[in-house]
N, C-alpha and C positions, 0 to 999 in steps of 0.2 A: 946261450946267445942268439938271436936273429942273424940273418947271413942280411936282407933286407936292411935296415935299420942299425945293423951292429949293437944291438938294445939286449939289454937281460929280460929274459922274460921268465913267470911262472907258469909251471904246467902242475894241473892237479892231474890226476887221473883216478877213475872212482867207478867201481863195481855196482848197481843198485839195483831192486825191481821195478816193475812200471812204476807201482805205484809209490815206490820213494822217489822214484823219477819227479813225481809232478811236484812233491814240496823242493826237490831239488833245484828245479826250475826257478819255485820263488826265490829263492834263499840269492840264487846269481843273479837276477834281476834286481834285486833290494842291494847286493852288493856290489856288483861292477855291469853296468848296463853294456861295456865295450867288449864285454867276455864273449871269445868264442868257443864254440861249446860243437861237438860232435857229440852223437848218439848212435849206437851199433847194438844191433840186436847180437849176441854171444849164443853159441849151441850147446855150449858145456863151460864152467869153470870148477875148476879144482883145486883143493886146499883148507885151511883151518879156516872156519866159519859156514862151508858149504856142506849140505848133503850129500852122497853120493847117492846115485840113482842105480836102481841093482835093475838090471835088462835082461 
């Protein structure tokens, strides 16, 4: 719930590649033109589905 309007909102947290981001942006524009989106560079991701880099 946001404190400004006391309205429930949905939050989607997504990790994707730069290539996937292009498609993801297109989907967001078609689905919700008022969506609030932030994009951040990530230096490390751990967990299922991601390959560990050997250093």
